[in-house]
Structures are given as structure tokens and as C-alpha cells.
C-alpha positions in Angstrom: 2.9 -38.1 -103.2 1.8 -40.4 -100.5 4.8 -39.7 -98.4 4.2 -35.9 -98.5 0.7 -36.4 -97.4 1.8 -38.5 -94.4 4.4 -36.1 -93.4 1.9 -33.3 -93.6 -0.5 -35.2 -91.3 2.4 -35.8 -88.8 3.2 -32.1 -88.9 -0.4 -31.1 -88.2 -0.6 -33.7 -85.5 2.6 -32.4 -83.9 1.2 -28.9 -84.2 -2.0 -29.9 -82.5 0.0 -31.6 -79.8 2.2 -28.5 -79.4 -0.9 -26.4 -79.2 -2.4 -28.7 -76.6 0.8 -28.7 -74.6 0.9 -24.9 -74.9 -2.7 -24.6 -73.7 -2.0 -27.1 -71.0 1.1 -25.2 -69.9 -0.8 -21.9 -69.9 -3.5 -23.3 -67.7 -0.9 -24.8 -65.3 1.0 -21.5 -65.3 -2.3 -19.7 -64.6 -2.9 -22.1 -61.6 0.6 -21.5 -60.4 0.2 -17.8 -60.8 -3.0 -17.9 -58.9 -1.4 -19.9 -56.1 1.6 -17.7 -56.1 -0.5 -14.5 -55.8 -2.4 -16.1 -52.9 0.8 -16.9 -51.1 2.1 -13.4 -51.7 -1.2 -12.0 -50.3 -0.8 -14.2 -47.2 2.8 -13.1 -46.7 1.9 -9.5 -47.2 -0.9 -9.7 -44.6 1.4 -11.5 -42.2 3.9 -8.8 -42.7 1.3 -6.2 -41.9 0.5 -7.9 -38.6 4.1 -8.4 -37.6 5.1 -4.9 -38.6 3.2 -3.4 -35.5 4.6 -3.0 -32.0 3.2 -3.6 -28.5 1.7 -0.5 -26.9 2.8 0.7 -23.4 0.0 0.2 -20.8 -1.1 3.3 -19.0 -0.2 3.0 -15.3 -2.9 3.2 -12.7 -3.7 6.6 -11.2 -6.3 7.6 -8.6 -7.4 10.5 -10.7 -8.7 8.2 -13.4 -10.4 5.8 -11.0 -14.2 6.0 -11.3 -14.6 4.4 -7.8 -12.7 7.2 -6.1 -14.6 9.9 -8.1 -17.9 8.4 -7.1 -16.8 8.2 -3.5 -15.8 11.8 -3.4 -19.1 12.8 -5.0 -21.0 10.8 -2.4 -19.0 12.5 0.4 -19.9 15.9 -1.1 -23.6 15.2 -1.2 -23.7 13.6 2.3 -21.7 16.4 3.9 -24.0 19.0 2.2 -27.1 17.3 3.5 -25.6 17.0 7.0 -24.5 20.7 7.0 -27.8 21.9 5.7 -30.0 20.0 8.1 -27.7 20.0 11.2 -26.2 23.4 10.8 -27.6 24.7 14.1 -26.4 21.7 16.1 -22.9 21.8 14.5 -22.5 25.5 15.2 -23.5 24.8 18.8 -20.9 22.2 19.0 -18.2 24.7 18.0 -19.4 27.2 20.6 -19.3 24.5 23.3 -15.8 23.5 22.3 -14.4 27.0 22.4 -16.3 28.4 25.4 -16.0 25.3 27.5 -19.6 25.2 28.7 -20.5 22.9 31.5 -23.5 20.9 30.3 -24.7 17.4 29.6 -23.3 15.3 26.8 -24.6 15.4 23.2 -26.0 11.9 23.7 -28.5 13.3 26.2 -29.4 16.5 24.4 -29.3 15.6 20.7 -32.0 14.0 18.7 -31.8 10.8 16.7 -31.6 12.8 13.4 -28.6 14.8 14.7 -26.9 11.5 15.7 -27.4 10.1 12.2 -25.8 13.2 10.6 -22.9 13.1 13.0 -22.4 9.4 12.3 -22.3 10.2 8.6 -19.6 12.9 9.2 -17.5 10.4 11.2 -17.7 7.9 8.3 -16.9 10.6 5.9 -13.8 11.6 7.9 -12.6 7.9 7.8 -13.3 7.6 4.1 -11.3 10.8 3.3 -8.5 9.7 5.5 -8.4 6.3 3.8 -8.2 8.1 0.4 -5.3 10.2 1.7 -3.4 7.1 2.7 -4.3 5.4 -0.6 -2.9 8.3 -2.6 0.2 8.4 -0.4 1.0 4.7 -0.8 0.3 5.0 -4.6 3.2 7.5 -4.8 5.6 5.7 -2.5 4.8 2.0 -3.4 3.7 1.8 -7.1 4.4 -2.0 -7.1 1.6 -2.4 -4.5 -1.0 -0.9 -6.9 0.1 -3.2 -9.7 -0.3 -6.4 -7.7 -3.3 -5.7 -5.4 -6.7 -4.5 -6.4 -7.1 -0.7 -5.7 -10.6 -1.2 -4.3 -9.3 -3.7 -1.8 -6.5 -1.4 -0.7 -9.0 1.5 -0.4 -11.3 -0.6 1.7 -8.4 -1.7 4.0 -7.3 1.9 4.5 -10.8 3.2 5.3 -11.4 0.2 7.6 -8.1 0.9 9.4 -9.0 4.6 9.9 -12.4 3.6 11.2 -10.8 1.1 13.7 -8.3 3.8 14.7 -11.0 6.3 15.7 -13.1 3.6 17.4 -10.3 2.3 19.5 -9.3 5.8 20.5 -12.9 6.5 21.5 -12.9 3.4 23.7 -9.5 4.2 25.2 -10.7 7.7 26.1 -13.8 6.3 27.7 -11.8 3.8 29.8 -9.2 6.3 31.0 -11.7 9.0 31.6 -14.1 6.9 33.6 -11.2 5.4 35.5 -9.3 8.5 36.6 -11.8 11.3 36.1 -15.5 11.9 36.8 -18.1 11.0 34.2 -19.2 14.5 33.4 -15.7 15.7 32.5 -15.2 12.5 30.4 -18.4 13.1 28.5 -17.4 16.7 27.7 -14.0 15.5 26.4 -15.7 12.8 24.2 -18.0 15.5 22.8 -15.1 17.8 22.0 -13.2 14.9 20.4 -16.2 14.1 18.3 -16.5 17.8 17.2 -12.9 17.7 15.9 -13.7 14.5 14.0 -16.8 16.1 12.4 -15.0 19.2 11.2 -11.9 17.3 10.1 -14.1 15.8 7.4 -15.1 19.2 6.2 -11.4 20.3 6.2 -10.2 17.1 4.5 -12.7 17.2 1.6 -11.1 20.1 -0.4 -7.6 18.9 0.5 -8.3 15.4 -0.8 -9.8 16.8 -4.0 -6.6 18.8 -4.7 -4.4 15.9 -3.5 -6.0 13.4 -6.0 -6.5 15.6 -9.0 -3.9 18.3 -8.7 -1.0 16.5 -6.9 -1.1 18.7 -3.8 1.7 18.3 -1.4 1.2 16.3 1.8 2.6 19.2 3.8 -0.9 20.7 3.9 -2.1 17.5 5.6 0.5 17.9 8.3 -0.7 21.4 8.9 -4.2 20.2 9.4 -3.0 17.4 11.7 -0.9 19.7 13.8 -3.7 22.2 14.1 -6.1 19.5 15.2 -3.6 18.3 17.9 -3.2 21.9 19.1 -6.9 22.2 19.5 -7.0 18.9 21.4 -4.2 20.0 23.7 -6.1 23.3 24.3 -9.2 21.3 25.4 -7.1 19.1 27.6 -5.7 22.1 29.4 -9.3 23.5 29.9 -10.5 20.2 31.3 -7.7 18.5 33.1 -5.1 21.2 34.0 -5.4 22.5 37.5 -1.9 23.0 38.8 1.3 24.0 37.0 3.1 21.0 38.4 0.8 18.7 36.5 1.7 20.2 33.1 4.5 17.7 32.5 2.2 14.7 33.2 -0.4 16.3 30.9 2.1 16.6 28.1 3.2 13.0 28.7 -0.3 11.7 28.6 -1.1 13.7 25.5 1.9 12.3 23.6 1.0 8.7 24.7 -2.7 9.1 23.6 -2.3 11.3 20.5 1.1 11.1 19.0 2.0 7.4 19.5 -1.4 6.1 18.1 -0.7 8.1 14.8 2.7 6.5 14.5 1.2 3.0 15.2 -1.4 3.5 12.6 1.2 4.5 10.0 3.4 1.5 10.9 0.4 -0.8 10.9 -0.5 0.2 7.3 3.1 -0.4 6.2 3.0 -3.9 7.6 -0.4 -4.6 6.0 1.1 -3.5 2.6 4.1 -5.8 3.1 1.7 -8.7 3.8 -0.3 -8.0 0.7 2.8 -7.8 -1.4 3.9 -11.2 -0.1 0.4 -12.9 -0.6 -0.3 -11.4 -4.0 
């Protein structure tokens, strides 16, 4: 009887131990399950991150550049103001260019307000010419736009065009006052300025279509050739007196009008090469 009681107690003790072990195992399995679910969640989140792919960056385009858009908008307002307030003076400039009137220079007859408007038109022509070069080199040298800041390039092109017109102005003054009389030289400088003023008006719609609608550069060549024809017409009116001097006139015209354009283009190419090396 005593042995049966002891064996029963051992059995109950073993059962309690088994239950404790079972409870302990269930708690450990619960901890393991929790840790396993956490690891699975981390792996799943890592897989979600890794499962994506790197996007392709959008290449630079002048049509999406806010700086160029603001520059064109500023040119539009400035040219509108100059045309509205200096319309009479600008129309007189065209009449003097076509009719070849012998009169004093615009610097003696124009007011200070007129000179400010004319200076604005000259700067506008340089800015639009710079944007034209900028768009051209964007199409021909895309690596340049990826390595150099577009604003820096635009400033360099605009500055180069401004230096080009200024150096040509000084060259015309030197040659005219050296080989011709002062009055004829002033008339030519006035005619040259008139072409620069109206080149800005002609370039504005062209640059708009060039930047935003991929207009062909052939239209720019048409504008350039037409401007050179007008210059040659004025040269004949001013400096052509004998038929024997026509060959010399053509030679001087090529040296002062065609060669500087080629030098400007080659100079910009060299500047681009230097920028590619430095950046």
C-alpha cells in the first residue's frame, strides 16, 4: 500500500515536471516564433527595397531650363518697351539706312532716353545670339552640358557675342577715321547699329522656335546672309565711287565681315575644349 502511494506521487511529480517542461517549451517556441517572424519581416522589407531598379535621369534640355525662359521673357518685355517708346526714332533709323541721307550722327541728334533704348536692343541682340550658340552646342556637344554648368556656358556665349560686336565697332572706327572722313564713318557706324537693333527683333521669334520647337539653324543662316547683303549695300552707297574699286571693296568686306564670324565660331569651339579639359 505504501509502495503504491509512493509510485503515485512520483507519477504526479513526473507529470508536473512534464507539464512544466511543456509550458517552458511552449514559451520558448513562442519566443522563437516571435523572433522568426521578426526576421522574416526584416527579410521581406529588405527584399522590397532591393526589388526596385535605378531610374534613368532626364537629360538636360534648354526648353526645360527656367533661366532661359526668364531670359526670353525679359527680352520680350524690354524689346516691347523700347519699341513702344522709341518707335519714331527707330523708324527714322530705317529711313536713313535705306535712303542714305547725309546728316549728323545719332550721337549728336538723339536724346539720352533714345540711347538707353538702343543700348537695351544691342544687349538683347547679344543675349539672343548667345542663346542661339548655346542651343547649337547643346545639340552638337552634349558632353559639354553634362560637365559644365549651363548658366556658366550661357554667360560665356553672351559675353563672347558682346565682345564680338564691341571689337567690330572699334575696328570700324579705327579703319574709318584712318582711311575715310569722319562724317562718312559716323554714317556707317549708325547704319551698323541699326542692323544690330533690328537683328534683335528678328532673332527673338527665331530663338523661341529654336528652343521650344527644334527649328532648323538654316533659318539663322538666312537671317545672317540677309544682314550681310544689307551691309554690303550700305558699303556700296558709302564707299563705292569707281567700278575699278569693286574688287577691293569685296576684299575688305570679306576681311571685316566674313572672317570675324569664322573667328568667333572657332573661338567658341576652343573655349568649349578648354572647359571640357578643366571640368
